[in-house]
C-alpha positions in Angstrom: 134.8 62.2 194.1 132.9 64.9 192.4 130.3 62.7 190.7 129.2 61.7 194.5 129.8 65.3 195.5 127.2 66.3 193.1 124.9 63.3 193.3 124.5 64.3 197.4 124.0 67.9 196.2 121.2 66.4 194.0 119.8 64.4 196.5 119.6 67.6 199.2 118.2 69.7 196.7 115.4 66.6 196.3 114.9 66.3 200.2 114.8 69.9 201.1 111.9 70.5 198.6 110.1 67.6 199.8 110.7 68.5 203.4 109.2 72.0 203.5 112.8 74.5 203.1 113.5 76.3 200.4 115.4 74.7 197.9 118.7 77.9 197.6 119.4 76.1 201.5 120.8 72.7 199.7 122.2 74.9 196.8 124.4 76.9 199.5 125.4 73.5 201.3 125.8 72.4 198.1 129.0 75.3 197.0 130.1 74.8 200.2 130.7 71.5 200.0 132.2 71.9 196.6 133.8 74.7 198.0 135.9 72.5 200.8 135.2 75.4 202.8 132.7 77.9 204.4 131.2 80.5 202.6 131.3 84.4 203.9 127.9 86.7 202.9 130.0 89.7 203.3 132.6 88.1 200.6 129.1 87.3 198.1 128.8 91.4 198.9 132.3 92.2 198.1 131.5 90.2 195.2 128.1 90.9 193.8 129.5 95.2 194.0 132.6 94.7 192.8 133.2 97.0 189.7 135.1 95.1 186.6 137.4 97.7 184.4 134.9 97.1 180.3 136.0 99.3 177.9 133.1 101.4 177.6 132.5 101.5 181.6 132.8 99.5 184.2 130.9 95.7 184.5 129.1 94.7 187.8 126.4 93.0 189.0 124.7 96.4 190.2 124.6 97.7 186.9 121.9 95.9 185.9 120.9 94.2 189.7 120.2 97.3 191.7 122.8 97.8 194.8 120.3 96.9 196.9 119.5 94.4 196.2 115.9 94.3 198.4 115.0 96.5 194.8 114.0 96.0 191.5 116.9 96.1 188.8 116.8 97.1 184.7 118.2 95.7 182.7 119.7 98.1 180.2 120.5 95.8 177.6 117.0 95.2 177.2 115.3 98.7 177.0 115.4 99.4 181.0 112.9 95.9 181.2 112.8 95.3 184.8 114.7 92.7 186.9 113.1 91.1 190.0 114.7 92.1 193.4 117.5 89.7 193.9 116.9 89.2 198.1 115.7 86.4 199.0 113.0 88.2 201.4 112.1 90.8 198.8 111.0 87.9 196.1 110.6 84.8 198.0 110.3 82.4 194.7 113.7 83.3 193.8 116.4 80.8 193.8 113.9 78.0 194.0 115.3 76.1 190.8 118.8 74.7 191.3 119.7 74.3 187.2 118.4 77.7 187.0 120.5 79.4 189.6 123.8 77.2 188.1 122.9 78.6 184.8 122.7 82.4 185.4 125.8 81.6 187.5 127.4 80.4 184.5 126.0 82.6 182.0 126.6 86.3 184.4 130.0 85.1 185.8 131.3 85.2 181.9 129.9 88.5 181.3 130.2 90.1 184.3 134.1 89.2 185.1 135.3 87.7 182.1 135.6 83.9 183.1 133.5 81.3 185.3 132.6 81.8 189.1 134.2 79.3 191.7 131.7 77.3 193.9 133.6 79.4 196.6 132.3 82.7 195.0 128.6 81.2 193.9 128.1 80.4 197.1 129.7 83.4 198.8 127.1 85.5 196.7 123.8 83.2 197.1 124.3 83.4 201.0 124.7 86.7 200.8 121.1 87.2 198.5 119.8 84.5 200.4 120.0 86.3 203.5 118.9 90.2 202.0 
């Protein structure tokens, strides 16, 4: 069943590219189908701003990405390298590559939250960022 969902989601992403829609819409639909429940941008914002206690400092998406997602962030580990805004309105090229989006969720959920994000969590955050 999961293989069918993934295949249908991939086809939806491909279809959205041909239809001229932003691929983020299909990716959000994919996460919602995998989650089995409606996504919620407010939950996405809460997760985005959530602080996880760490040994040296609290971890959060906002540590590198700005709390105001329409503004650029800074990667402190790479000598304050500038990070493009995460809001779709401020960075229309964001989220056009679904595999990269998935890769970044897998990588940074582990770093920030200490575990992989669920489809609901990824969908909630992506919905939030796409509405900003």
